[in-house]
PDB file as gemmi writes it, atoms N, CA and C in Angstrom:
CRYST1    1.000    1.000    1.000  90.00  90.00  90.00 P 1                      
ATOM      1  N   MET A   1       0.855  -1.168   0.000  1.00  0.00           N  
ATOM      2  CA  MET A   1       0.000   0.000   0.000  1.00  0.00           C  
ATOM      3  C   MET A   1       0.901   1.231   0.000  1.00  0.00           C  
ATOM      4  N   ALA A   2       0.408   2.288  -0.610  1.00  0.00           N  
ATOM      5  CA  ALA A   2       1.166   3.541  -0.656  1.00  0.00           C  
ATOM      6  C   ALA A   2       1.310   4.130   0.741  1.00  0.00           C  
ATOM      7  N   LYS A   3       2.309   4.976   0.929  1.00  0.00           N  
ATOM      8  CA  LYS A   3       2.553   5.600   2.233  1.00  0.00           C  
ATOM      9  C   LYS A   3       1.491   6.643   2.547  1.00  0.00           C  
ATOM     10  N   GLY A   4       1.247   6.846   3.832  1.00  0.00           N  
ATOM     11  CA  GLY A   4       0.365   7.917   4.287  1.00  0.00           C  
ATOM     12  C   GLY A   4      -1.107   7.565   4.266  1.00  0.00           C  
ATOM     13  N   ALA A   5      -1.450   6.308   4.501  1.00  0.00           N  
ATOM     14  CA  ALA A   5      -2.860   5.898   4.488  1.00  0.00           C  
ATOM     15  C   ALA A   5      -3.646   6.686   5.533  1.00  0.00           C  
ATOM     16  N   ASP A   6      -4.737   7.304   5.101  1.00  0.00           N  
ATOM     17  CA  ASP A   6      -5.548   8.150   5.977  1.00  0.00           C  
ATOM     18  C   ASP A   6      -6.957   7.621   6.189  1.00  0.00           C  
ATOM     19  N   VAL A   7      -7.635   7.279   5.106  1.00  0.00           N  
ATOM     20  CA  VAL A   7      -9.058   6.943   5.174  1.00  0.00           C  
ATOM     21  C   VAL A   7      -9.314   5.676   4.374  1.00  0.00           C  
ATOM     22  N   VAL A   8     -10.169   4.811   4.917  1.00  0.00           N  
ATOM     23  CA  VAL A   8     -10.550   3.575   4.244  1.00  0.00           C  
ATOM     24  C   VAL A   8     -12.052   3.619   4.001  1.00  0.00           C  
ATOM     25  N   GLN A   9     -12.478   3.285   2.781  1.00  0.00           N  
ATOM     26  CA  GLN A   9     -13.896   3.197   2.434  1.00  0.00           C  
ATOM     27  C   GLN A   9     -14.133   1.869   1.725  1.00  0.00           C  
ATOM     28  N   TYR A  10     -15.336   1.319   1.909  1.00  0.00           N  
ATOM     29  CA  TYR A  10     -15.688   0.026   1.326  1.00  0.00           C  
ATOM     30  C   TYR A  10     -16.900   0.172   0.423  1.00  0.00           C  
ATOM     31  N   ASP A  11     -16.812  -0.414  -0.769  1.00  0.00           N  
ATOM     32  CA  ASP A  11     -17.940  -0.472  -1.694  1.00  0.00           C  
ATOM     33  C   ASP A  11     -18.458  -1.910  -1.669  1.00  0.00           C  
ATOM     34  N   PRO A  12     -19.581  -2.168  -0.963  1.00  0.00           N  
ATOM     35  CA  PRO A  12     -20.066  -3.540  -0.840  1.00  0.00           C  
ATOM     36  C   PRO A  12     -20.539  -4.144  -2.161  1.00  0.00           C  
ATOM     37  N   GLY A  13     -21.017  -3.312  -3.078  1.00  0.00           N  
ATOM     38  CA  GLY A  13     -21.494  -3.828  -4.357  1.00  0.00           C  
ATOM     39  C   GLY A  13     -20.377  -4.410  -5.206  1.00  0.00           C  
ATOM     40  N   LEU A  14     -19.220  -3.764  -5.184  1.00  0.00           N  
ATOM     41  CA  LEU A  14     -18.065  -4.246  -5.938  1.00  0.00           C  
ATOM     42  C   LEU A  14     -17.108  -5.051  -5.068  1.00  0.00           C  
ATOM     43  N   ARG A  15     -17.387  -5.099  -3.747  1.00  0.00           N  
ATOM     44  CA  ARG A  15     -16.512  -5.768  -2.786  1.00  0.00           C  
ATOM     45  C   ARG A  15     -15.087  -5.238  -2.910  1.00  0.00           C  
ATOM     46  N   ARG A  16     -14.996  -3.918  -2.886  1.00  0.00           N  
ATOM     47  CA  ARG A  16     -13.727  -3.246  -3.105  1.00  0.00           C  
ATOM     48  C   ARG A  16     -13.442  -2.283  -1.956  1.00  0.00           C  
ATOM     49  N   ILE A  17     -12.192  -2.253  -1.517  1.00  0.00           N  
ATOM     50  CA  ILE A  17     -11.744  -1.355  -0.457  1.00  0.00           C  
ATOM     51  C   ILE A  17     -10.839  -0.298  -1.081  1.00  0.00           C  
ATOM     52  N   TYR A  18     -11.086   0.960  -0.748  1.00  0.00           N  
ATOM     53  CA  TYR A  18     -10.286   2.085  -1.226  1.00  0.00           C  
ATOM     54  C   TYR A  18      -9.585   2.719  -0.030  1.00  0.00           C  
ATOM     55  N   VAL A  19      -8.299   3.027  -0.195  1.00  0.00           N  
ATOM     56  CA  VAL A  19      -7.526   3.660   0.870  1.00  0.00           C  
ATOM     57  C   VAL A  19      -6.890   4.927   0.312  1.00  0.00           C  
ATOM     58  N   ALA A  20      -7.290   6.099   0.849  1.00  0.00           N  
ATOM     59  CA  ALA A  20      -6.694   7.378   0.443  1.00  0.00           C  
ATOM     60  C   ALA A  20      -5.356   7.521   1.154  1.00  0.00           C  
ATOM     61  N   CYS A  21      -4.307   7.798   0.389  1.00  0.00           N  
ATOM     62  CA  CYS A  21      -2.957   7.938   0.940  1.00  0.00           C  
ATOM     63  C   CYS A  21      -2.439   9.340   0.631  1.00  0.00           C  
ATOM     64  N   SER A  22      -2.017  10.040   1.659  1.00  0.00           N  
ATOM     65  CA  SER A  22      -1.596  11.431   1.482  1.00  0.00           C  
ATOM     66  C   SER A  22      -0.343  11.563   0.626  1.00  0.00           C  
ATOM     67  N   SER A  23       0.308  10.455   0.316  1.00  0.00           N  
ATOM     68  CA  SER A  23       1.486  10.488  -0.548  1.00  0.00           C  
ATOM     69  C   SER A  23       1.117  10.689  -2.019  1.00  0.00           C  
ATOM     70  N   GLY A  24      -0.183  10.685  -2.332  1.00  0.00           N  
ATOM     71  CA  GLY A  24      -0.615  10.936  -3.703  1.00  0.00           C  
ATOM     72  C   GLY A  24      -1.100   9.701  -4.435  1.00  0.00           C  
ATOM     73  N   PHE A  25      -1.779   8.819  -3.720  1.00  0.00           N  
ATOM     74  CA  PHE A  25      -2.227   7.573  -4.338  1.00  0.00           C  
ATOM     75  C   PHE A  25      -3.471   7.076  -3.614  1.00  0.00           C  
ATOM     76  N   ILE A  26      -4.357   6.432  -4.340  1.00  0.00           N  
ATOM     77  CA  ILE A  26      -5.469   5.719  -3.736  1.00  0.00           C  
ATOM     78  C   ILE A  26      -5.250   4.244  -4.038  1.00  0.00           C  
ATOM     79  N   SER A  27      -5.019   3.463  -2.976  1.00  0.00           N  
ATOM     80  CA  SER A  27      -4.827   2.020  -3.122  1.00  0.00           C  
ATOM     81  C   SER A  27      -6.191   1.346  -3.196  1.00  0.00           C  
ATOM     82  N   VAL A  28      -6.275   0.297  -4.008  1.00  0.00           N  
ATOM     83  CA  VAL A  28      -7.535  -0.418  -4.203  1.00  0.00           C  
ATOM     84  C   VAL A  28      -7.303  -1.903  -3.947  1.00  0.00           C  
ATOM     85  N   PHE A  29      -8.181  -2.481  -3.123  1.00  0.00           N  
ATOM     86  CA  PHE A  29      -8.117  -3.898  -2.796  1.00  0.00           C  
ATOM     87  C   PHE A  29      -9.442  -4.534  -3.187  1.00  0.00           C  
ATOM     88  N   GLN A  30      -9.375  -5.650  -3.910  1.00  0.00           N  
ATOM     89  CA  GLN A  30     -10.567  -6.357  -4.368  1.00  0.00           C  
ATOM     90  C   GLN A  30     -10.742  -7.618  -3.548  1.00  0.00           C  
ATOM     91  N   ALA A  31     -11.842  -7.722  -2.800  1.00  0.00           N  
ATOM     92  CA  ALA A  31     -12.111  -8.928  -2.014  1.00  0.00           C  
ATOM     93  C   ALA A  31     -12.490 -10.066  -2.949  1.00  0.00           C  
ATOM     94  N   ASP A  32     -11.920 -11.232  -2.701  1.00  0.00           N  
ATOM     95  CA  ASP A  32     -12.289 -12.398  -3.512  1.00  0.00           C  
ATOM     96  C   ASP A  32     -13.241 -13.288  -2.710  1.00  0.00           C  
ATOM     97  N   ASP A  33     -13.615 -14.407  -3.274  1.00  0.00           N  
ATOM     98  CA  ASP A  33     -14.597 -15.280  -2.631  1.00  0.00           C  
ATOM     99  C   ASP A  33     -14.134 -15.841  -1.293  1.00  0.00           C  
ATOM    100  N   SER A  34     -12.824 -15.899  -1.089  1.00  0.00           N  
ATOM    101  CA  SER A  34     -12.309 -16.426   0.173  1.00  0.00           C  
ATOM    102  C   SER A  34     -12.288 -15.356   1.269  1.00  0.00           C  
ATOM    103  N   GLY A  35     -12.546 -14.104   0.871  1.00  0.00           N  
ATOM    104  CA  GLY A  35     -12.476 -13.008   1.828  1.00  0.00           C  
ATOM    105  C   GLY A  35     -11.122 -12.324   1.840  1.00  0.00           C  
ATOM    106  N   ALA A  36     -10.162 -12.878   1.099  1.00  0.00           N  
ATOM    107  CA  ALA A  36      -8.842 -12.251   0.997  1.00  0.00           C  
ATOM    108  C   ALA A  36      -8.957 -10.963   0.180  1.00  0.00           C  
ATOM    109  N   CYS A  37      -8.088 -10.015   0.481  1.00  0.00           N  
ATOM    110  CA  CYS A  37      -8.125  -8.724  -0.199  1.00  0.00           C  
ATOM    111  C   CYS A  37      -6.739  -8.326  -0.697  1.00  0.00           C  
ATOM    112  N   PRO A  38      -6.201  -9.042  -1.672  1.00  0.00           N  
ATOM    113  CA  PRO A  38      -4.900  -8.630  -2.198  1.00  0.00           C  
ATOM    114  C   PRO A  38      -5.037  -7.290  -2.924  1.00  0.00           C  
ATOM    115  N   GLU A  39      -3.949  -6.502  -2.916  1.00  0.00           N  
ATOM    116  CA  GLU A  39      -4.016  -5.227  -3.627  1.00  0.00           C  
ATOM    117  C   GLU A  39      -4.207  -5.526  -5.098  1.00  0.00           C  
ATOM    118  N   ASP A  40      -5.212  -4.928  -5.681  1.00  0.00           N  
ATOM    119  CA  ASP A  40      -5.577  -5.187  -7.066  1.00  0.00           C  
ATOM    120  C   ASP A  40      -4.956  -4.144  -7.985  1.00  0.00           C  
ATOM    121  N   ARG A  41      -5.157  -2.907  -7.633  1.00  0.00           N  
ATOM    122  CA  ARG A  41      -4.643  -1.795  -8.430  1.00  0.00           C  
ATOM    123  C   ARG A  41      -4.836  -0.530  -7.611  1.00  0.00           C  
ATOM    124  N   GLY A  42      -4.414   0.531  -8.133  1.00  0.00           N  
ATOM    125  CA  GLY A  42      -4.592   1.822  -7.494  1.00  0.00           C  
ATOM    126  C   GLY A  42      -4.409   2.900  -8.539  1.00  0.00           C  
ATOM    127  N   PHE A  43      -4.500   4.125  -8.109  1.00  0.00           N  
ATOM    128  CA  PHE A  43      -4.321   5.211  -9.060  1.00  0.00           C  
ATOM    129  C   PHE A  43      -3.772   6.442  -8.353  1.00  0.00           C  
ATOM    130  N   SER A  44      -3.070   7.251  -9.127  1.00  0.00           N  
ATOM    131  CA  SER A  44      -2.445   8.459  -8.602  1.00  0.00           C  
ATOM    132  C   SER A  44      -3.455   9.579  -8.460  1.00  0.00           C  
ATOM    133  N   VAL A  45      -3.258  10.357  -7.414  1.00  0.00           N  
ATOM    134  CA  VAL A  45      -4.012  11.597  -7.189  1.00  0.00           C  
ATOM    135  C   VAL A  45      -2.998  12.629  -6.716  1.00  0.00           C  
ATOM    136  N   GLU A  46      -3.446  13.846  -6.527  1.00  0.00           N  
ATOM    137  CA  GLU A  46      -2.549  14.857  -5.980  1.00  0.00           C  
ATOM    138  C   GLU A  46      -2.162  14.483  -4.554  1.00  0.00           C  
ATOM    139  N   ARG A  47      -1.028  14.962  -4.114  1.00  0.00           N  
ATOM    140  CA  ARG A  47      -0.598  14.732  -2.734  1.00  0.00           C  
ATOM    141  C   ARG A  47      -1.585  15.377  -1.772  1.00  0.00           C  
ATOM    142  N   LYS A  48      -1.573  14.899  -0.561  1.00  0.00           N  
ATOM    143  CA  LYS A  48      -2.403  15.416   0.529  1.00  0.00           C  
ATOM    144  C   LYS A  48      -3.895  15.126   0.358  1.00  0.00           C  
ATOM    145  N   VAL A  49      -4.244  14.056  -0.333  1.00  0.00           N  
ATOM    146  CA  VAL A  49      -5.644  13.626  -0.361  1.00  0.00           C  
ATOM    147  C   VAL A  49      -5.865  12.842   0.934  1.00  0.00           C  
ATOM    148  N   HIS A  50      -6.566  13.461   1.880  1.00  0.00           N  
ATOM    149  CA  HIS A  50      -6.743  12.879   3.208  1.00  0.00           C  
ATOM    150  C   HIS A  50      -8.118  12.265   3.413  1.00  0.00           C  
ATOM    151  N   SER A  51      -8.929  12.231   2.367  1.00  0.00           N  
ATOM    152  CA  SER A  51     -10.288  11.743   2.531  1.00  0.00           C  
ATOM    153  C   SER A  51     -10.784  11.195   1.201  1.00  0.00           C  
ATOM    154  N   LEU A  52     -11.842  10.421   1.261  1.00  0.00           N  
ATOM    155  CA  LEU A  52     -12.544   9.994   0.057  1.00  0.00           C  
ATOM    156  C   LEU A  52     -13.904   9.471   0.469  1.00  0.00           C  
ATOM    157  N   ALA A  53     -14.771   9.396  -0.509  1.00  0.00           N  
ATOM    158  CA  ALA A  53     -16.117   8.856  -0.284  1.00  0.00           C  
ATOM    159  C   ALA A  53     -16.464   7.970  -1.474  1.00  0.00           C  
ATOM    160  N   VAL A  54     -17.246   6.929  -1.204  1.00  0.00           N  
ATOM    161  CA  VAL A  54     -17.676   6.010  -2.248  1.00  0.00           C  
ATOM    162  C   VAL A  54     -19.191   6.067  -2.325  1.00  0.00           C  
ATOM    163  N   ASP A  55     -19.726   6.293  -3.519  1.00  0.00           N  
ATOM    164  CA  ASP A  55     -21.166   6.229  -3.748  1.00  0.00           C  
ATOM    165  C   ASP A  55     -21.486   4.774  -4.079  1.00  0.00           C  
ATOM    166  N   VAL A  56     -22.162   4.086  -3.179  1.00  0.00           N  
ATOM    167  CA  VAL A  56     -22.422   2.654  -3.366  1.00  0.00           C  
ATOM    168  C   VAL A  56     -23.438   2.371  -4.470  1.00  0.00           C  
ATOM    169  N   ASN A  57     -24.149   3.387  -4.930  1.00  0.00           N  
ATOM    170  CA  ASN A  57     -25.096   3.195  -6.029  1.00  0.00           C  
ATOM    171  C   ASN A  57     -24.422   3.306  -7.395  1.00  0.00           C  
ATOM    172  N   THR A  58     -23.539   4.283  -7.555  1.00  0.00           N  
ATOM    173  CA  THR A  58     -22.874   4.496  -8.842  1.00  0.00           C  
ATOM    174  C   THR A  58     -21.468   3.921  -8.873  1.00  0.00           C  
ATOM    175  N   HIS A  59     -20.930   3.589  -7.696  1.00  0.00           N  
ATOM    176  CA  HIS A  59     -19.569   3.066  -7.521  1.00  0.00           C  
ATOM    177  C   HIS A  59     -18.508   4.119  -7.841  1.00  0.00           C  
ATOM    178  N   ARG A  60     -18.893   5.378  -7.873  1.00  0.00           N  
ATOM    179  CA  ARG A  60     -17.920   6.451  -8.087  1.00  0.00           C  
ATOM    180  C   ARG A  60     -17.173   6.731  -6.789  1.00  0.00           C  
ATOM    181  N   VAL A  61     -15.923   7.140  -6.948  1.00  0.00           N  
ATOM    182  CA  VAL A  61     -15.076   7.499  -5.815  1.00  0.00           C  
ATOM    183  C   VAL A  61     -14.829   9.009  -5.886  1.00  0.00           C  
ATOM    184  N   TYR A  62     -15.098   9.696  -4.793  1.00  0.00           N  
ATOM    185  CA  TYR A  62     -14.928  11.148  -4.698  1.00  0.00           C  
ATOM    186  C   TYR A  62     -13.759  11.445  -3.769  1.00  0.00           C  
ATOM    187  N   ALA A  63     -12.860  12.323  -4.213  1.00  0.00           N  
ATOM    188  CA  ALA A  63     -11.705  12.683  -3.392  1.00  0.00           C  
ATOM    189  C   ALA A  63     -11.473  14.188  -3.481  1.00  0.00           C  
ATOM    190  N   PRO A  64     -11.458  14.881  -2.339  1.00  0.00           N  
ATOM    191  CA  PRO A  64     -11.159  16.312  -2.353  1.00  0.00           C  
ATOM    192  C   PRO A  64      -9.653  16.542  -2.462  1.00  0.00           C  
ATOM    193  N   GLU A  65      -9.270  17.438  -3.355  1.00  0.00           N  
ATOM    194  CA  GLU A  65      -7.858  17.799  -3.496  1.00  0.00           C  
ATOM    195  C   GLU A  65      -7.653  19.204  -2.942  1.00  0.00           C  
ATOM    196  N   GLU A  66      -6.554  19.379  -2.208  1.00  0.00           N  
ATOM    197  CA  GLU A  66      -6.257  20.687  -1.626  1.00  0.00           C  
ATOM    198  C   GLU A  66      -5.048  21.351  -2.265  1.00  0.00           C  
ATOM    199  N   GLU A  67      -4.376  20.633  -3.166  1.00  0.00           N  
ATOM    200  CA  GLU A  67      -3.277  21.251  -3.885  1.00  0.00           C  
ATOM    201  C   GLU A  67      -3.096  20.580  -5.240  1.00  0.00           C  
ATOM    202  N   GLU A  68      -2.517  21.342  -6.161  1.00  0.00           N  
ATOM    203  CA  GLU A  68      -2.176  20.830  -7.485  1.00  0.00           C  
ATOM    204  C   GLU A  68      -0.757  21.273  -7.774  1.00  0.00           C  
ATOM    205  N   GLN A  69       0.139  20.321  -7.904  1.00  0.00           N  
ATOM    206  CA  GLN A  69       1.559  20.587  -8.122  1.00  0.00           C  
ATOM    207  C   GLN A  69       2.091  21.606  -7.103  1.00  0.00           C  
ATOM    208  N   GLY A  70       1.694  21.443  -5.845  1.00  0.00           N  
ATOM    209  CA  GLY A  70       2.179  22.283  -4.767  1.00  0.00           C  
ATOM    210  C   GLY A  70       1.447  23.598  -4.562  1.00  0.00           C  
ATOM    211  N   ARG A  71       0.486  23.905  -5.427  1.00  0.00           N  
ATOM    212  CA  ARG A  71      -0.285  25.155  -5.291  1.00  0.00           C  
ATOM    213  C   ARG A  71      -1.657  24.854  -4.694  1.00  0.00           C  
ATOM    214  N   PRO A  72      -2.163  25.746  -3.837  1.00  0.00           N  
ATOM    215  CA  PRO A  72      -3.470  25.506  -3.215  1.00  0.00           C  
ATOM    216  C   PRO A  72      -4.617  25.483  -4.233  1.00  0.00           C  
ATOM    217  N   VAL A  73      -5.502  24.516  -4.067  1.00  0.00           N  
ATOM    218  CA  VAL A  73      -6.745  24.434  -4.833  1.00  0.00           C  
ATOM    219  C   VAL A  73      -7.816  23.878  -3.895  1.00  0.00           C  
ATOM    220  N   ALA A  74      -9.037  24.011  -4.315  1.00  0.00           N  
ATOM    221  CA  ALA A  74     -10.154  23.396  -3.588  1.00  0.00           C  
ATOM    222  C   ALA A  74     -11.065  22.794  -4.644  1.00  0.00           C  
ATOM    223  N   ARG A  75     -10.956  21.493  -4.829  1.00  0.00           N  
ATOM    224  CA  ARG A  75     -11.788  20.840  -5.839  1.00  0.00           C  
ATOM    225  C   ARG A  75     -12.047  19.396  -5.450  1.00  0.00           C  
ATOM    226  N   MET A  76     -13.117  18.891  -6.004  1.00  0.00           N  
ATOM    227  CA  MET A  76     -13.494  17.495  -5.811  1.00  0.00           C  
ATOM    228  C   MET A  76     -13.240  16.769  -7.132  1.00  0.00           C  
ATOM    229  N   VAL A  77     -12.500  15.685  -7.073  1.00  0.00           N  
ATOM    230  CA  VAL A  77     -12.294  14.872  -8.264  1.00  0.00           C  
ATOM    231  C   VAL A  77     -13.142  13.613  -8.128  1.00  0.00           C  
ATOM    232  N   VAL A  78     -13.631  13.134  -9.261  1.00  0.00           N  
ATOM    233  CA  VAL A  78     -14.536  11.984  -9.279  1.00  0.00           C  
ATOM    234  C   VAL A  78     -13.939  10.922 -10.198  1.00  0.00           C  
ATOM    235  N   PHE A  79     -13.894   9.703  -9.698  1.00  0.00           N  
ATOM    236  CA  PHE A  79     -13.356   8.587 -10.460  1.00  0.00           C  
ATOM    237  C   PHE A  79     -14.452   7.548 -10.655  1.00  0.00           C  
ATOM    238  N   ASP A  80     -14.639   7.093 -11.890  1.00  0.00           N  
ATOM    239  CA  ASP A  80     -15.573   6.013 -12.179  1.00  0.00           C  
ATOM    240  C   ASP A  80     -14.857   4.686 -11.955  1.00  0.00           C  
ATOM    241  N   ALA A  81     -15.465   3.811 -11.194  1.00  0.00           N  
ATOM    242  CA  ALA A  81     -14.870   2.506 -10.909  1.00  0.00           C  
ATOM    243  C   ALA A  81     -14.968   1.608 -12.129  1.00  0.00           C  
ATOM    244  N   GLN A  82     -13.918   0.850 -12.364  1.00  0.00           N  
ATOM    245  CA  GLN A  82     -13.972  -0.185 -13.386  1.00  0.00           C  
ATOM    246  C   GLN A  82     -14.516  -1.437 -12.735  1.00  0.00           C  
ATOM    247  N   MET A  83     -15.255  -2.188 -13.484  1.00  0.00           N  
ATOM    248  CA  MET A  83     -15.824  -3.414 -12.942  1.00  0.00           C  
ATOM    249  C   MET A  83     -14.705  -4.419 -12.677  1.00  0.00           C  
ATOM    250  N   PRO A  84     -14.864  -5.261 -11.671  1.00  0.00           N  
ATOM    251  CA  PRO A  84     -13.838  -6.257 -11.350  1.00  0.00           C  
ATOM    252  C   PRO A  84     -13.614  -7.206 -12.527  1.00  0.00           C  
ATOM    253  N   ARG A  85     -12.379  -7.657 -12.664  1.00  0.00           N  
ATOM    254  CA  ARG A  85     -12.053  -8.647 -13.702  1.00  0.00           C  
ATOM    255  C   ARG A  85     -12.655  -9.988 -13.323  1.00  0.00           C  
ATOM    256  N   GLN A  86     -13.090 -10.701 -14.318  1.00  0.00           N  
ATOM    257  CA  GLN A  86     -13.588 -12.061 -14.103  1.00  0.00           C  
ATOM    258  C   GLN A  86     -12.391 -13.014 -14.102  1.00  0.00           C  
ATOM    259  N   PRO A  87     -12.512 -14.160 -13.453  1.00  0.00           N  
ATOM    260  CA  PRO A  87     -11.401 -15.110 -13.452  1.00  0.00           C  
ATOM    261  C   PRO A  87     -10.946 -15.427 -14.875  1.00  0.00           C  
ATOM    262  N   GLY A  88      -9.624 -15.399 -15.078  1.00  0.00           N  
ATOM    263  CA  GLY A  88      -9.065 -15.681 -16.394  1.00  0.00           C  
ATOM    264  C   GLY A  88      -8.915 -14.464 -17.271  1.00  0.00           C  
ATOM    265  N   GLN A  89      -9.480 -13.301 -16.888  1.00  0.00           N  
ATOM    266  CA  GLN A  89      -9.338 -12.080 -17.674  1.00  0.00           C  
ATOM    267  C   GLN A  89      -8.037 -11.388 -17.333  1.00  0.00           C  
ATOM    268  N   GLN A  90      -7.497 -10.663 -18.260  1.00  0.00           N  
ATOM    269  CA  GLN A  90      -6.304  -9.825 -18.024  1.00  0.00           C  
ATOM    270  C   GLN A  90      -6.721  -8.423 -17.742  1.00  0.00           C  
TER     271      GLN A  90                                                      
END                                                                             
């Protein structure tokens, strides 16, 4: 997991855990049928993202950003979740 983990959110529909990391990354863990949650993928965001929210109906992830390349900003970024891979898919 990326450094600076701050907030954990769970999307029960996708069985996915999101962890906002202030180092500039959101780690994503996909629960499998055994209940294990290996890190599946993640994505970069601006540094200092200390929070996030998951809309369990749309599966969108919302993250407030307070800086862009070191300059102050106040904005909400929205990420559309990709559906989980099926067994055997790349």
